[in-house]
N, C-alpha and C positions, 0 to 999 in steps of 0.2 A: 341267115344262119352263120355266114362267115364272120359277121361282126360279133355275134354272140360267142362263137368259138374263140375268137381272138381275146375277147374280154375275159372269158373263163380261163384261158391260158395265162393271161397276165395276172389274174387273181391267184392262180395256183402258184406261180413263181414268187409273188409277193408273200404268200403264206409260208412257202418253204424258206424264203429269205428270213422272215421274221422268226420262224422257229429256230433257224440256225443261230441267230443272234442270242435268243434266250438260252439255248443249249450251251453256247459258248460261254456265257456269263456263268452259268451253273457249273460248267466244267472247270473254268478258271478258279472259281471259288473252292472246288474240291482239291484242285492242285495246290492252291495256296495253303489249305489246311494240311495237306500231305507234306508239303515242303517244311512247314513249321514243326511238324511232328518227326521229321527225319532226324536221326541221331547225327548226321553229318553236317546239317545246316542250322538247326535250332540251337540257341544259346544253352549252355550246359552249366549247371551248378552242382558241385560235388557235395553230396550228402552222405556221410558215413553210415547213417541209419538205414539207407536204402540198400536192400540186398538183391533186388531183381535187376536183371541185365538191362541196360539202356542202349545196347547196340554198339557201344564203343569198345575198341580193344583195350585191354588192361592198361597199356602204357599211357592211355589218354583219360583214364578214369578220374585222375586227380587234378587235371588242369582245366582252365576255362577262365571266363571273365564274368564275375557276378556283379550285377548292377547294384550300386549303392548310391542311388540318386539322393541328392540333398545332404550327403555325408560330407564332413569337412576334411580337407586335405591336411596332412601334418606339416604345418609351417616350420616346425623346428627341425625337420629332417635336414641333415647337412651333406653337402656334395661338393665336388669340384667342377667348375665350369670348363669350357673348352680351352681356356687359357691357363688352367691349373689354379685358379683362384678359389679360395674357400667361399662357399655361398650357402645360404639356406633357402629351402623351397619357397618360404614366405617372401623372399626378396623379389620374386617375380609377380607378386600379387598387390592389390591395393592401388593399381594404376588406372582403374576404370575399364581396363581391357580384359575380356575373357581369355582363357588360356586353353589351348589344345595340348593334351598330354599324350605322348606316345611312349609306351614301355617296350623297349627293344634291347637288343645287344648288338654292338656295332660290328662284330666279326661274325655275325650270324650268316650262314651260307645260303639261306633260303628266305624264309617268311618275313623277317624283320625288314630287309631291304625292300620287299614288295609293299610292306605297310607304309614305309616312308615315301616310296616312289608314288604309290597311289594317293597318299595324302598330299604330297607336293603337286602332283598333276591336277588334282581337284581344286586346290587352293589357287592355282593359276587361272582357273575358270571363273573365279568370283571377283567382284570389284573391290572388296575389302582387302587390306594389305597387312601383312605381318609387321609388327612394330608400330603400326598406326591404329589398327582396329582390333587386333588380337595378338597373342603371343603363342609360339610353339615351343614346347619343352619336350625334348627327348631325353629319357633317362635310361641308362643301361642297367639291366638287372643282373648283369654278370660282374660280380665284385672284382674279378681278376682284371678287368679293363680299367680299374681305378689306378693301376700302376703302370699303365701303358701310355707313356708320354706321346702326345701328338695325335693319338687315335681319335678322340672326340673333335679336336680342331680340324683334322682332315675331313671328318664326316661332315662337319658344319660347312666347310668350304665347298664340298661337293654339292650339298643341297642348296646352298645359296646360289651356286651356278645354275642348278637345275631350275630353281624358282625364278631367278633372273628378273628380280623387281628391285628397282633402285631404292635405297634407304631401308631395306628389310633386314639388314644384318643385326640390328638391335632387337629384332623380334624373333630370332631363332636362337635356341639355347640347347647345347648338348652337354649333358651332365653325366658324371660317374661318381660312385660312392662305395662305401663299405657295406658289407652284408646287412648289418643291423639297421643302417639308414635306408637301404633299399627296401628292407622288409616293412618298414613303417609305411612306405608309399604303396607297395603292392598290396599290403593288407588293408589299407584304407580304401583303395579303389576296387578291391575284389579281384585282383589279377593273380591267378594261380598257375604256377609253372613247376616243372620238375627237371632236374639235371640227370642226364643219362650218361653213366660212366663208360658204357661200351662205345658210344659214338663221340663222347666228349662234347656233346651239344645239349641244348635245352629243348625240352618239349613245351610248347606254349601255344596259346591261341593268338589270332591276329585281330587287332582292333585299336581304336583310339578313344580317348575320353575328352570331355569338354567340361570346364569348370568356370564358375563366375569369377569376377575379380575379387570376391570375398572368399574364394577358395572352396565353394560348395560345388560338388559334382552335379552337373546339369544335364549331360547327354553322354550316351555311349554309341559308338559307331563300330559295327562288327565287320570283320573281313579285311580285305585290302583295297576295295573299290568303294569310294565314298562319293556319292552324287554331289556335284557342286551346290545344287539347290539345298540339299540337306545341311551341308556345312554352313551355307549362307544363313539359313533360318536359325540354325543352332547358335551361330555367332550373334545374330540379332537378339535372340531370346536371352542368351547368357549375358550379353552386354547390359541387359536391364535387370540382371540378377534374378531371372525367372527360371524355374525348373520345369521343363517340359510343358510350357504353355505358349499359346500363340501370341505373336507380337505384331506381325505385319498387317494388322487390321483386315481389310477385305481379302487380300491375297491369301492369308493364312486360314481364312474361314473355309476355304476349299481344300485344305490340307489337314492331315492329322499326324501327330507324333506317336509312333508305335514303340513303346519301351522294350518290347520283346525283340525288335529288330534294330533299334537305334536309327530308325529312318522316318522321315516325313514321306507320306505318299498320298496321291490323289485318290479319293474314294471311288475309283473307277468301277469296282465290282457292283456297288449299289446302283451306280448310274446305268450300267449294262443291264442289270436285272430289271430296273424300272423301265428303261427304254424298250426292252424286249417285251414286257407285259403290255405296254402301251401300243407297240407295234401289232401284237396279236389282236388286241381289242379293236384297233383301227381297221385292220384287215378283215376281222370278222364282221364289223359294221358295214364296210364296203361290200363285202360278199353278199350280205343280206340285202342291201339296197339294190345291187345289180340283179340279184335273183328275183326280187319283187318286180323290177322293171321288165325283166325277160318274161316273167310269168304273165304280167298284165298285157304285154305286146303279143 
């Protein structure tokens, strides 16, 4: 009897454990859907025809980042580089290297610095190097900064020091421009922002874009924290002029690119669900076998 009781107790524990795995998978799935539906976290596209509230305060209704994958960048847009030289956006393309584009303004007191800090930190975590495998272009969307000598240059020097990788100075570019030229780029990439007179600051969303060497938008990364693996895969894909498609053969088969979040992610939810079902079926079979043995004995 003691042996039978021990077996029964073990079976009960295994059954409870399997149920927890299944419930966890289902709960995570529900949380994911809730997260994507949240007005604070899901990407927003301003649509003037929509009159119902989306949960955002009025000041944020007209800002956001609308994905325009495969859309061309305006190569004719003219800017000044960090040294004050006149350049065109197209000057940084056609090299065979993909480009990471960050729309910020250099005197931003909050979000813009976090965008560049997060990007730099994540780029330090991958083997590819700026100037060799990809380029980074930061464009100020504050036209007032076009007349501030040394601002872009100081910004570049600061982030080169943070990146701290030899030979990368040719891969980082900090540009400023007039409002009309800035509008060409922000319109092309779907970057919507508003200037607030009361605070003398810009209301805008955080994120970076990636483009192929041909100037086609290939990836969007939202927020201020970009997983190194996401950037790595994006660079690999974009380096082959591919738009949101797997490149790394077997490795990428286990990953998917989600355009709603701008991230690659392992399909762990499906694995958890499938594993939970198999666990319950296996435990049920074991329970039946032990029950038959106990009954026969």
